[in-house]
C-alpha positions in Angstrom: 1.2 6.4 5.6 0.6 5.0 9.1 3.9 6.4 10.4 3.0 9.8 9.0 -0.3 9.6 10.9 1.4 8.6 14.1 3.9 11.5 13.8 1.4 14.2 12.7 -2.1 13.4 14.0 -1.9 14.6 17.6 -2.7 18.0 18.9 0.9 18.7 19.9 2.5 16.9 16.9 5.1 18.9 14.8 3.5 21.4 12.5 6.1 21.7 9.8 7.3 19.2 7.1 10.3 19.2 4.9 9.2 17.6 1.6 12.4 16.1 0.3 12.8 15.2 -3.4 16.0 13.6 -4.5 17.0 14.7 -8.0 17.3 11.6 -10.2 18.1 9.2 -7.3 18.5 6.0 -9.3 20.4 7.9 -12.1 23.1 9.5 -9.9 24.0 7.1 -7.1 27.8 7.1 -6.8 29.3 3.7 -7.8 32.4 4.0 -5.7 30.3 4.7 -2.6 28.2 1.6 -3.3 31.2 -0.6 -3.9 32.8 0.6 -0.7 29.8 0.4 1.6 27.4 -2.3 0.3 28.2 -5.5 2.2 28.7 -7.9 -0.7 31.5 -9.0 -3.1 32.9 -5.7 -4.4 34.1 -7.2 -7.7 30.7 -8.6 -8.6 28.9 -5.5 -7.5 31.2 -3.3 -9.6 30.6 -5.5 -12.7 26.9 -5.4 -12.1 26.9 -1.6 -11.9 29.1 -1.2 -15.0 27.2 -3.8 -17.1 25.2 -1.1 -18.9 21.7 -1.2 -20.3 20.4 -2.9 -23.4 17.1 -1.1 -24.4 15.4 -1.8 -27.7 18.6 -3.1 -29.2 20.6 0.0 -28.1 23.4 -0.4 -25.6 24.0 2.4 -23.1 26.9 2.4 -20.6 26.3 3.1 -17.0 29.0 5.3 -15.5 26.8 6.3 -12.6 23.5 5.3 -11.0 21.6 2.1 -11.3 18.8 1.3 -13.8 15.4 2.2 -12.4 13.9 -1.0 -13.6 16.7 -3.2 -12.4 16.0 -6.0 -10.0 18.7 -4.9 -7.6 18.1 -1.1 -7.9 15.6 -0.6 -5.1 17.8 -2.5 -2.7 20.9 -0.5 -3.6 18.9 2.8 -3.3 17.7 1.7 0.2 21.3 0.8 1.2 22.5 4.2 -0.1 20.0 6.0 2.1 20.3 3.7 5.1 21.4 5.7 8.1 19.6 8.9 7.2 17.2 8.6 10.1 19.7 7.8 12.8 22.4 10.2 11.5 20.0 13.1 11.3 18.8 12.6 14.9 22.4 12.4 16.2 23.2 15.6 14.3 20.1 17.4 15.7 20.9 16.4 19.3 24.6 17.3 18.9 23.7 20.7 17.4 20.8 21.8 19.5 21.3 19.9 22.8 19.0 17.4 24.4 16.2 19.8 25.5 15.9 21.8 22.2 16.3 18.6 20.2 13.3 17.1 22.0 11.3 20.2 21.4 12.3 20.2 17.7 10.2 17.0 17.2 12.3 15.7 14.4 11.0 12.5 12.7 12.0 11.0 9.4 9.5 9.0 7.4 11.1 7.3 4.4 9.9 4.9 1.7 12.7 3.9 -0.7 14.0 7.3 -2.1 10.9 9.3 -1.0 11.1 10.8 2.5 9.8 13.7 4.6 11.2 15.2 7.8 8.9 16.7 10.5 9.8 19.6 12.7 8.3 21.9 15.3 9.4 25.0 13.3 10.3 26.2 9.9 13.7 27.5 11.1 14.9 24.1 12.4 14.1 22.4 9.2 15.7 25.1 7.0 18.8 25.8 9.1 19.6 22.5 10.9 18.0 19.7 9.0 18.2 20.5 5.3 22.0 21.4 5.3 22.8 18.1 7.0 20.6 16.1 4.6 22.3 17.8 1.6 25.7 16.8 3.0 24.6 13.3 3.6 23.3 12.9 0.1 26.4 14.6 -1.5 28.7 11.8 -0.2 26.6 9.3 -2.2 26.5 11.4 -5.4 23.0 12.6 -4.8 21.3 16.0 -4.3 18.0 17.5 -3.4 15.9 19.0 -6.2 15.8 22.8 -5.6 12.5 23.1 -7.4 10.6 20.3 -5.7 12.1 20.3 -2.1 10.2 22.7 0.2 9.1 23.3 3.8 5.3 23.1 4.3 3.0 23.7 7.2 0.7 20.8 7.9 -2.4 23.0 7.7 -1.4 23.7 4.0 -0.8 20.0 3.5 1.7 18.0 1.5 1.7 15.0 -0.9 3.6 11.8 -0.2 3.3 8.5 -2.0 0.1 9.4 -3.8 -1.7 10.7 -0.7 -2.3 14.2 0.6 -1.7 14.8 4.3 -3.4 17.9 5.7 -5.0 19.1 9.0 -8.5 20.5 8.8 -9.3 22.4 12.0 -6.7 20.4 13.9 -7.7 17.0 12.5 -5.3 15.2 10.2 -7.0 13.7 7.1 -5.2 11.5 4.5 -6.7 11.5 1.1 -5.7 10.5 -2.4 -3.7 13.4 -3.9 -5.1 15.4 -6.8 -2.0 14.5 -8.9 -2.5 10.7 -8.2 -6.2 10.9 -9.1 -5.6 12.9 -12.3 -2.8 10.5 -13.4 -4.9 7.5 -12.8 -7.9 8.9 -14.7 -5.7 9.8 -17.7 -4.5 6.2 -17.7 -8.0 4.7 -17.6 -9.2 7.1 -20.2 -6.2 6.2 -22.4 -7.0 2.5 -22.2 -10.7 3.2 -23.2 -9.8 5.5 -26.1 -7.1 3.2 -27.4 -9.5 0.3 -27.6 -12.4 1.7 -29.5 -13.2 -1.5 -31.4 -12.6 -4.3 -28.8 -15.5 -6.3 -27.4 -17.0 -5.0 -24.2 -16.0 -8.1 -22.3 -12.3 -7.6 -23.2 -12.4 -3.9 -22.2 -13.9 -4.8 -18.8 -11.1 -7.4 -18.4 -8.5 -4.8 -19.1 -10.0 -2.2 -16.8 -11.0 -4.3 -13.8 -7.4 -5.0 -12.6 -6.5 -1.3 -12.9 -9.6 -0.2 -11.0 -9.3 -2.8 -8.3 -5.6 -2.2 -7.8 -6.0 1.6 -7.5 -8.9 1.2 -5.1 -7.0 -1.3 -2.9 -4.0 1.1 -2.7 -6.2 3.9 -1.4 -8.5 1.8 0.8 -6.8 2.7 4.1 -7.4 6.4 3.8 -10.3 8.9 3.5 -11.1 7.9 -0.1 -14.8 7.2 -0.3 -15.7 10.5 -1.9 -12.8 10.2 -4.3 -13.8 6.7 -5.3 -17.3 7.8 -6.0 -16.1 10.7 -8.1 -13.8 8.4 -10.1 -16.7 6.0 -10.7 -18.6 9.0 -12.3 -15.6 9.9 -14.4 -15.1 6.4 -15.7 -18.8 6.0 -16.4 -18.7 9.2 -18.5 -15.7 7.8 -20.5 -17.4 4.5 -21.0 -20.7 6.1 -22.1 -18.8 8.2 -24.7 -17.0 5.0 -25.8 -20.4 3.2 -26.3 -22.1 6.1 -28.1 -19.1 6.5 -30.5 -19.4 2.8 -31.5 -23.0 3.3 -32.5 -23.4 6.9 -33.5 -26.5 6.0 -35.6 -28.3 4.5 -32.6 -30.3 6.3 -29.8 -29.3 6.6 -26.2 -31.9 4.1 -25.1 -30.6 1.4 -27.5 -27.0 2.1 -26.3 -28.0 1.8 -22.7 -29.8 -1.5 -23.2 -26.9 -2.9 -25.2 -24.0 -2.0 -22.8 -25.6 -1.2 -19.4 -27.6 -3.6 -17.2 -29.4 -3.7 -13.9 -28.4 -5.9 -11.0 -29.9 -6.5 -7.5 -28.7 -3.2 -6.1 -28.2 -0.6 -8.8 -28.9 0.4 -12.4 -26.5 1.5 -15.2 -24.0 -1.3 -14.6 -21.5 -1.5 -17.4 -21.5 -5.3 -18.0 -21.1 -7.8 -20.8 -22.5 -11.3 -21.4 -19.8 -13.9 -20.7 -18.8 -15.9 -23.8 -17.1 -18.7 -21.9 -19.1 -21.9 -21.6 -20.1 -22.8 -18.0 -19.4 -19.3 -16.6 -20.8 -19.1 -13.1 -22.1 -15.5 -13.5 -24.0 -14.6 -16.7 -22.6 -11.0 -16.7 -19.1 -9.7 -16.4 -19.4 -6.4 -14.5 -17.0 -3.5 -14.4 -15.5 -3.2 -10.9 -17.2 -0.4 -8.9 -14.7 1.6 -7.0 -17.2 2.8 -4.4 -17.7 -0.8 -3.3 -14.2 -0.9 -1.9 -14.4 -1.0 1.9 -12.4 1.6 3.7 -10.2 -0.3 6.2 -7.6 1.5 8.2 -4.0 0.1 8.0 -2.6 -1.4 11.2 1.2 -1.3 11.4 3.0 -4.6 12.0 5.0 -4.6 15.3 8.6 -3.8 14.5 9.9 -6.8 16.4 7.4 -9.3 14.7 9.0 -12.4 13.3 6.6 -14.8 11.5 9.1 -17.6 12.2 9.4 -17.0 15.9 6.9 -19.2 18.0 6.6 -16.4 20.5 4.7 -14.4 17.8 2.4 -17.2 16.7 -0.7 -15.9 18.4 0.0 -12.3 17.1 0.4 -13.7 13.6 -2.8 -15.7 13.9 -4.7 -12.5 15.0 -3.4 -10.5 12.0 -4.3 -13.4 9.6 -7.8 -13.6 11.1 -8.3 -9.8 10.7 -7.5 -10.2 7.0 -9.7 -13.3 6.7 -12.8 -11.4 7.8 -12.8 -9.5 4.5 -12.4 -12.7 2.5 -15.5 -14.6 1.2 -13.4 -17.8 0.8 -12.3 -17.7 4.4 -15.8 -17.1 5.7 -16.8 -20.3 3.9 -14.0 -22.1 5.5 -15.1 -20.9 9.0 -18.6 -22.1 8.2 -17.2 -25.6 7.5 -15.2 -25.6 10.7 -18.2 -24.3 12.7 -20.4 -27.2 11.3 -17.7 -29.8 11.9 -17.4 -28.7 15.5 -21.2 -28.6 15.9 -21.0 -24.9 16.7 -18.8 -25.4 19.8 -15.3 -24.3 20.8 -12.7 -27.1 20.3 -11.2 -26.4 23.8 -14.1 -25.7 26.2 -16.9 -27.2 24.1 -19.2 -24.3 24.9 -21.2 -22.7 22.0 -19.5 -20.2 19.7 -21.8 -17.2 19.1 -21.6 -13.9 17.4 -21.3 -12.3 20.9 -18.5 -14.6 22.0 -16.5 -14.3 18.8 -13.9 -16.9 17.7 -10.3 -17.3 16.7 -9.0 -19.5 13.9 -6.3 -21.7 15.6 -3.7 -23.8 13.9 -3.2 -27.2 15.8 0.3 -27.5 14.4 1.7 -23.9 14.4 2.6 -22.5 11.0 6.0 -21.7 12.4 6.5 -25.4 13.0 5.4 -26.3 9.5 1.7 -26.6 10.0 -0.5 -26.2 7.0 -3.5 -23.9 6.4 -5.7 -27.0 5.5 -9.0 -27.3 7.5 -7.6 -30.5 9.0 -5.1 -28.5 10.9 -7.4 -25.7 12.0 -10.1 -25.3 14.7 -12.3 -22.5 16.0 -11.7 -21.4 19.6 -13.2 -18.7 21.8 -10.8 -15.7 22.0 -10.2 -16.4 25.8 -9.7 -20.1 25.1 -7.2 -19.2 22.4 -5.2 -17.1 24.9 -5.1 -20.1 27.4 -4.0 -22.5 24.7 -1.0 -20.4 23.8 -0.2 -19.3 27.3 -0.3 -22.8 28.8 0.9 -24.8 25.8 -2.3 -26.8 25.6 -2.6 -29.2 22.6 -6.0 -28.9 21.0 -7.4 -32.1 19.4 -9.4 -31.9 16.1 -13.0 -33.0 16.9 
């Protein structure tokens, strides 16, 4: 998603996209190619590939492809498509020459067996890129789907990994795709309709992981309007579920029985907890619109969490994640109080204006733990000094 944005968002970014769809990728990967090219024991790999599938007591041999649910299948598919990006660029430069190849603006964005190729014109994607991609796949026993593979202009938009990428008046917006939204709603609606007689508490426990997971997947994109709309659709399905259970009761009775009011809103689908000692009296349905929209920041390609040179970079990324965690905010409060509100290096006050960094005394790459006993709060500038000069910070 982030790489698509980098390649397509600017004013002079390529305007055309080849939406590639591999026909039955996992089902048709050539075994001989895998055995020859995958760097592992060929005998073991061949036995693995030829082992067959036992599904519901029925054995099915595997003469080609690799089971889609198999543990090793994603790795094998990645290895089969490895080299697509580099090989295509070499072909484009060899065919068009350096200047025209630069102007063609070819970029490959791939995730497992899904990929798109950008280009400055429809002609270069149709006449130069697609034939080479088809030849590359053919050697591996694969082919593009004639029905689903197409060349699209960015102003018309395209779907990729459940998102829609489209420029509106020159501005690239990434939104949840209509297909993804429709599929998810059918799934939620199916769970509700299949559990007409379960307790409200159990239904909420089934729905919350689904809702939270879907919202978290879409939280880096322009999804707030979609999340609000999905909340309304789910509410409608739950209202019908509640009315159906008590068709001899009025709407007011149903509302008082299944919907409650909290500090910020009405009509909260919530159930009384039955567990003894529950901290919250009500178990509420997760509200999709409460999901914060936080843009994804790509990890630096050379980042290695085990390399001491990247310790400060890793700490910065962890801190950015911690800001959104209530548990970590409580930990920072404990550190702040234990340090009397002062930086553990310069002993000047830590304020909202100065900011702070969460520093590990013994670096994590050296085996340091995440316990509070191994962490202190530092000013951002002090944190830079500590790492640059190799200063050892003492726990106050």
